[in-house]
C-alpha positions in Angstrom: 5.1 14.2 -54.6 5.7 14.1 -51.3 4.7 10.9 -49.1 2.2 10.7 -46.9 2.1 8.6 -43.6 -0.4 6.6 -44.6 1.2 5.8 -48.2 4.3 5.3 -45.9 2.4 3.0 -43.1 1.2 0.9 -46.0 4.7 0.8 -48.0 6.2 -0.3 -44.6 3.5 -3.5 -43.8 4.0 -5.2 -47.8 7.9 -4.4 -47.0 8.1 -6.5 -44.2 5.2 -8.9 -43.8 2.1 -8.4 -46.9 -0.1 -8.1 -44.1 0.9 -11.2 -41.8 -0.3 -10.7 -37.9 1.0 -14.3 -37.2 5.0 -13.6 -39.2 7.5 -14.4 -37.2 10.7 -13.8 -38.5 14.0 -15.8 -38.9 16.4 -16.1 -36.0 18.8 -13.0 -36.1 21.4 -12.0 -33.7 19.0 -9.6 -32.2 16.2 -12.1 -31.8 13.2 -12.9 -33.6 11.0 -9.9 -35.1 7.0 -10.7 -34.7 4.0 -10.0 -36.2 2.5 -7.8 -39.2 5.0 -5.2 -39.0 8.3 -7.2 -37.8 8.7 -5.4 -34.7 11.7 -7.2 -32.3 11.2 -9.5 -29.3 13.2 -7.0 -27.3 11.3 -3.7 -28.2 7.9 -6.0 -27.4 7.3 -4.7 -24.0 8.6 -1.4 -24.0 6.6 0.1 -27.0 3.3 -2.3 -26.1 3.6 0.0 -22.9 4.2 3.1 -24.0 1.6 3.1 -27.4 -1.1 0.1 -25.8 -1.3 0.6 -22.5 0.4 -2.6 -21.3 3.5 -4.3 -21.2 3.3 -7.8 -23.7 5.8 -10.3 -24.2 6.0 -11.2 -28.0 3.9 -13.9 -27.9 1.0 -11.8 -26.4 1.6 -9.1 -29.2 1.7 -11.7 -32.0 -1.4 -13.1 -30.9 -3.1 -9.2 -30.6 -3.4 -7.3 -34.1 -4.7 -4.4 -32.5 -1.9 -4.0 -30.0 0.4 -4.2 -33.4 -1.0 -1.2 -34.9 -0.8 0.8 -32.1 2.5 0.6 -31.5 3.7 0.3 -35.6 1.6 3.7 -35.5 2.5 5.2 -32.8 6.4 4.5 -32.9 6.6 4.9 -37.0 4.8 8.3 -36.6 7.4 9.7 -34.7 10.0 8.6 -36.6 8.0 10.1 -39.6 7.5 13.4 -37.5 11.2 13.6 -36.7 13.2 12.3 -39.7 11.2 12.6 -42.9 9.9 9.2 -45.2 13.5 7.9 -45.9 14.6 8.5 -42.1 11.8 6.8 -40.7 12.0 3.7 -43.0 15.7 3.6 -42.2 15.6 3.7 -38.4 12.9 1.2 -38.5 15.3 -1.3 -40.4 18.4 -0.1 -38.3 17.1 1.1 -35.5 17.3 5.0 -34.6 20.7 5.6 -34.7 20.4 4.3 -38.9 17.7 7.1 -39.9 20.7 9.2 -41.6 22.1 5.8 -43.3 19.5 6.2 -46.1 21.8 5.8 -48.7 24.3 3.5 -46.8 24.8 0.3 -49.6 26.2 -1.5 -47.1 25.0 -4.7 -47.0 23.2 -6.1 -44.0 23.8 -9.7 -42.1 20.1 -11.9 -43.6 19.1 -8.4 -45.6 19.4 -5.9 -48.6 21.5 -2.6 -47.5 19.9 0.1 -45.3 19.6 1.9 -48.9 18.3 -1.1 -50.6 15.4 -1.2 -48.3 14.4 2.0 -47.7 14.3 2.7 -51.4 11.7 -0.1 -52.0 9.8 1.3 -49.1 9.5 4.2 -51.5 8.9 3.0 -54.7 5.9 0.9 -52.7 4.5 4.1 -51.1 3.9 5.3 -53.9 1.1 3.1 -55.3 -0.9 4.2 -52.5 -3.3 6.6 -52.5 -2.3 9.9 -49.9 -4.4 8.0 -47.5 -3.0 5.4 -47.4 -4.4 1.5 -47.2 -3.9 -1.8 -47.2 -2.9 -3.4 -50.6 -3.9 -6.8 -52.7 -0.3 -7.4 -53.5 -1.4 -9.7 -56.3 -3.3 -7.4 -58.4 -1.9 -3.7 -57.0 -5.3 -3.0 -56.1 -5.9 -0.9 -52.7 -8.7 -0.5 -50.1 -8.9 2.6 -48.0 -9.5 1.2 -44.1 -11.8 2.4 -42.2 -10.5 2.6 -38.4 -12.7 2.0 -35.3 -12.4 4.8 -32.7 -11.2 1.8 -30.5 -8.3 1.1 -32.9 -8.0 4.9 -33.1 -7.4 5.0 -29.1 -4.7 2.4 -29.9 -3.1 4.5 -32.1 -2.4 7.0 -29.2 -1.6 4.7 -26.6 -5.0 4.5 -25.2 -8.0 2.4 -24.9 -11.5 4.2 -26.1 -13.9 3.2 -23.1 -11.2 5.3 -20.9 -11.5 7.7 -23.2 -14.7 8.6 -23.7 -15.7 7.7 -20.0 -14.0 11.0 -19.3 -14.9 14.5 -20.7 -12.0 15.9 -20.6 -9.9 13.0 -21.8 -12.9 12.7 -24.8 -12.1 16.3 -25.7 -8.6 15.5 -26.2 -9.1 12.9 -28.1 -11.5 14.5 -30.6 -8.6 16.8 -31.0 -6.1 14.4 -31.7 -8.2 12.2 -34.6 -9.6 15.4 -36.4 -5.8 17.1 -36.5 -4.2 13.3 -37.4 -1.7 14.4 -33.7 1.2 11.4 -33.8 1.2 9.8 -30.7 4.0 11.3 -29.5 1.9 14.8 -29.5 -1.1 13.1 -28.1 0.9 11.9 -25.0 2.3 15.3 -24.1 -0.9 17.0 -24.1 -2.8 14.5 -22.1 0.4 15.0 -19.4 -1.0 18.4 -19.2 -4.8 17.5 -18.3 -6.3 17.2 -15.2 -7.0 14.1 -15.3 -3.5 13.1 -15.7 -1.9 15.0 -13.0 -4.6 14.2 -10.4 -3.9 10.7 -10.9 -1.0 8.7 -10.1 1.1 6.5 -12.3 -0.4 3.2 -10.4 -4.1 4.5 -10.5 -4.0 5.8 -14.5 -2.6 1.9 -15.4 -5.0 0.9 -13.6 -8.2 2.7 -15.2 -6.9 1.6 -18.4 -6.9 -1.7 -17.4 -10.7 -1.6 -16.5 -11.3 -0.9 -20.2 -9.1 -3.0 -21.9 -8.9 -6.1 -19.6 -12.0 -5.6 -17.2 -11.5 -9.5 -16.3 -8.2 -9.2 -15.5 -8.9 -5.5 -13.3 -11.7 -7.4 -11.6 -9.2 -10.2 -10.5 -7.0 -7.7 -9.2 -9.5 -5.8 -6.9 -11.1 -9.1 -6.0 -7.6 -10.3 -4.3 -7.0 -6.2 -2.8 -10.5 -6.9 -0.9 -9.1 -10.1 0.2 -6.2 -8.6 1.4 -8.0 -5.7 2.9 -9.8 -8.0 4.8 -7.2 -10.2 6.4 -5.7 -6.4 7.7 -8.6 -5.1 8.7 -8.8 -8.5 11.2 -5.1 -7.8 12.0 -5.7 -4.1 13.0 -8.9 -5.2 14.7 -11.3 -3.6 12.8 -15.1 -3.8 13.8 -18.6 -3.4 13.4 -19.4 -0.3 10.5 -15.2 0.1 10.4 -15.5 -3.5 8.4 -18.8 -1.8 5.8 -18.6 -3.0 2.3 -18.1 0.7 1.4 -14.9 1.5 3.5 -13.1 -2.1 2.4 -14.1 -0.8 -1.4 -12.0 2.0 -0.5 -9.0 0.3 1.1 -9.0 -2.4 -2.0 -9.0 0.7 -4.3 -6.2 2.4 -3.0 -4.1 -1.2 -2.1 -4.4 -1.6 -6.6 -5.1 1.1 -8.0 -3.0 3.4 -5.9 -0.3 1.0 -4.8 -0.9 1.3 -0.8 1.5 -1.1 0.8 0.2 -3.3 4.0 2.2 -0.2 6.3 0.1 2.4 4.8 -3.2 0.6 4.9 -2.5 -0.2 8.4 -2.1 3.3 9.2 -5.6 4.3 7.2 -7.4 1.6 9.3 -5.8 2.4 12.9 -7.3 5.5 12.1 -10.6 4.3 12.0 -10.8 2.0 15.2 -13.2 3.0 17.5 -12.0 1.2 21.0 -12.6 1.5 24.5 -11.8 -1.1 27.3 -14.9 -3.4 26.4 -14.4 -3.5 22.4 -11.3 -4.1 21.0 -9.7 -7.0 19.0 -6.9 -7.7 17.1 -3.9 -6.3 17.3 -5.4 -3.3 18.8 -6.8 -5.4 21.3 -3.6 -6.8 21.9 -1.7 -3.7 22.6 -4.6 -2.7 24.8 -4.5 -5.3 27.1 -1.3 -5.4 27.3 -0.8 -1.7 28.1 -3.5 -1.5 30.7 -2.3 -4.5 32.5 1.2 -2.5 32.3 -0.6 0.8 33.8 -2.0 -1.5 36.6 1.0 -3.1 37.7 2.1 0.6 37.5 -0.8 2.1 39.9 -1.9 4.3 36.8 -5.3 4.9 35.4 -6.2 6.3 32.5 -9.2 6.9 30.5 -10.4 5.2 27.9 -9.7 8.0 25.5 -6.0 8.0 26.5 -5.6 4.5 25.7 -7.4 4.7 22.8 -5.3 7.1 20.9 -2.1 5.6 22.0 -3.4 2.6 20.6 -4.3 3.9 17.5 -1.1 5.2 17.2 0.7 1.6 17.5 -1.0 0.4 14.8 -0.8 2.8 12.5 2.6 2.8 13.0 3.5 6.2 14.2 3.8 5.0 17.8 5.1 1.8 19.7 4.1 0.1 22.5 7.6 0.9 24.6 6.4 4.7 24.1 3.3 4.2 25.7 5.4 2.3 28.5 7.7 4.4 28.9 4.8 7.2 29.5 3.1 5.6 32.0 6.4 4.9 33.6 6.4 9.2 33.9 2.6 9.0 35.2 4.2 6.3 37.6 7.2 8.5 38.9 5.3 11.2 39.6 2.6 9.4 41.5 5.1 7.8 43.5 8.3 9.9 43.4 10.4 8.0 46.4 10.4 5.1 44.6 11.7 7.5 40.9 15.1 4.5 41.2 13.4 1.2 41.4 11.3 1.9 38.7 14.0 3.1 36.7 15.7 -0.1 37.5 13.2 -1.7 35.4 10.5 -2.5 38.9 6.7 -2.1 38.9 5.2 0.0 41.2 3.3 -3.9 42.3 6.6 -5.7 42.7 7.6 -2.7 45.1 4.1 -2.6 46.9 3.9 -6.8 46.8 5.1 -6.9 50.7 2.9 -4.2 51.6 -0.3 -6.3 50.1 0.9 -9.6 51.3 1.0 -8.5 55.0 -1.8 -6.4 54.3 -3.4 -9.7 52.9 -2.8 -11.9 55.7 -3.3 -9.3 59.0 -7.2 -8.4 57.7 -7.8 -11.7 55.9 -8.6 -10.2 52.8 -8.6 -12.4 49.9 -5.0 -11.9 47.8 -6.9 -10.4 44.8 -8.7 -7.2 46.6 -5.8 -5.6 47.3 -4.5 -3.7 45.1 -2.1 -0.7 44.4 -5.5 1.4 44.3 -6.1 0.5 47.7 -5.9 3.5 50.0 -4.2 1.9 52.8 -1.8 0.6 50.6 -1.4 3.8 48.5 -0.5 5.7 51.4 1.9 3.6 52.7 3.8 3.9 49.3 3.5 7.5 50.0 4.7 7.8 53.8 6.4 10.6 54.8 9.2 10.4 57.5 7.8 12.7 60.6 11.3 13.4 61.6 12.8 14.3 58.5 10.0 15.0 56.6 11.3 13.1 53.5 9.4 10.6 51.1 10.5 7.2 51.8 9.5 3.4 52.3 7.0 3.0 55.1 8.9 0.6 57.9 6.9 -2.8 57.4 6.8 -3.4 60.9 5.1 -0.2 61.6 2.6 -0.4 58.2 1.2 -3.8 60.1 1.4 -2.4 63.8 -1.5 0.3 61.9 -3.1 -2.5 60.4 -4.1 -3.8 63.3 -5.9 -0.4 64.6 -7.5 -1.1 61.9 -11.5 -1.4 62.5 -11.0 -4.2 60.1 -8.8 -5.8 62.0 -11.4 -6.8 65.0 -13.6 -8.7 62.5 -10.6 -11.2 61.6 -10.1 -14.5 63.0 -6.9 -13.2 64.2 -8.3 -10.5 66.2 -10.5 -13.0 68.2 -7.8 -15.2 68.8 -5.5 -12.7 70.2 -8.7 -11.4 72.2 -9.0 -14.7 73.4 -5.7 -15.4 74.3 -5.6 -12.1 76.5 -8.5 -13.2 78.7 -7.5 -15.9 79.2 -3.6 -14.9 80.9 -5.8 -12.4 82.3 -7.9 -15.0 84.0 -4.7 -17.3 84.8 -3.1 -13.7 86.6 -5.8 -13.5 89.0 -5.7 -17.9 89.7 -8.3 -18.8 87.5 -8.0 -21.8 85.8 -10.0 -23.0 82.6 
C-alpha cells in the first residue's frame, strides 16, 4: 500500500525526536540539529524565511513550535512530491543530494546508513493511519491532529491574519487547504496574485510582520516616524506639511517599502511651500544663500522662481551651484559689458562698489540705502560711450560730476559748504572782508 505524506510525516517525527520540540542533537561536523524534526542550524535562517515568513536563529527556532512545524511540512512536502517517500526520507537524512541513495548501506558518522534510516521511516510510517497522526510511542496508539487555520497557514510559509485580511489571499488559502497543496505550489500560485505583484518584497515582509509579530512591527513603525520627523525638520516642512497623515505616509514608505533618506527627502521637497518670508531648515538656508547671491548680482527673481529652485535642491535633483549659474547668466544679460569680470568670479556688487561708495559720500546717503537696484547705479553700470556707442565702464570722475548735478546734492552739507566758499571768494574778489 502506498505511503501517504501524513504517514511519512508522522514517521519522520518518531524517527528524529519522538515529538520533542526542545530536542537538540549532538555536535557533528555540520553543527547541531534542532527541534522536533532535527533541522540543522545552518538551514534554519533560510528555511524559516521561506516557510515561516521571517528568518529565525536556531535558538528562536527551538522556542517556536509553529515555526518548526511550518518548516518541516514545507521542506518535507517538497521532497515527498519530488522524490517519493523513500527519496524524501533519504533527502531529509543526508540532504537533497542523497535522495537517490535510499539503498546505500554505507555507514554514516554518528548514525545508521541511509538505507537503514529510510527503512526505519517506512516501517514506522506503515503504523499510522493514512491521515497521519502523533503517536504514543509506548502504546502505539495514534491521535489524528486537528490543525488550526494559523497552523495551516504556517505550513504554507504565511500567517493566517494576513491571508484572512485580503479576499484574494483568503480565497487562495482555501483552495490550498482543500486541495492539500504543497508549500511550493502555494508559493507559486501566490506569486501570480495581484497582491503579490502590487507589493514589493520589503512591503510584503512588513505586512507579514504586522500579523505575525505586531509588537515588532509597531516598534519599527515608531522608529520610522521619528526618522521621518527628523528629515522633515531638516528639509524645512512646516504647518500642514507636517500633518499626521503626511508623516504616517513617510514612515510607511521607510519601514514597509525600504525608502532611504534621499528618496524621502525628494518626496518632502516636492511638498514644500516656500515664500521669501516662510522658509526653514535646509530649504530656508538654501533660500537665504541664493537670495543673497541674487542681490549681489543685481538680479531680482520672483518667489515662485526661487521656490522651484530650492525645492529641486532639497529634493536632490539640483544644486545651489546650478541656481547660481542661472543667476550669473541673468546678471550677464543685464550687464553685458561686465561679462568678463563676472566670469572671473566678481559679483556685480563688487564691480559697483566704487560707484556706490562715491554716491553715498557725495549725496550724504546712508551706505545701506545705496544698492545695485538704485536707478543711478544701474545707469552707471550700463553706460554707453557717446563717441564709440559701446557699452563700457563710466569714468568715475564723470559719475561724480553728474552726482553733483543731481538735485539731491544741493541739499547736502557738502553743497552748502561749497556754496558758502564760493560766496566768500566772490566777496573777497570785490575787496570785502568777512
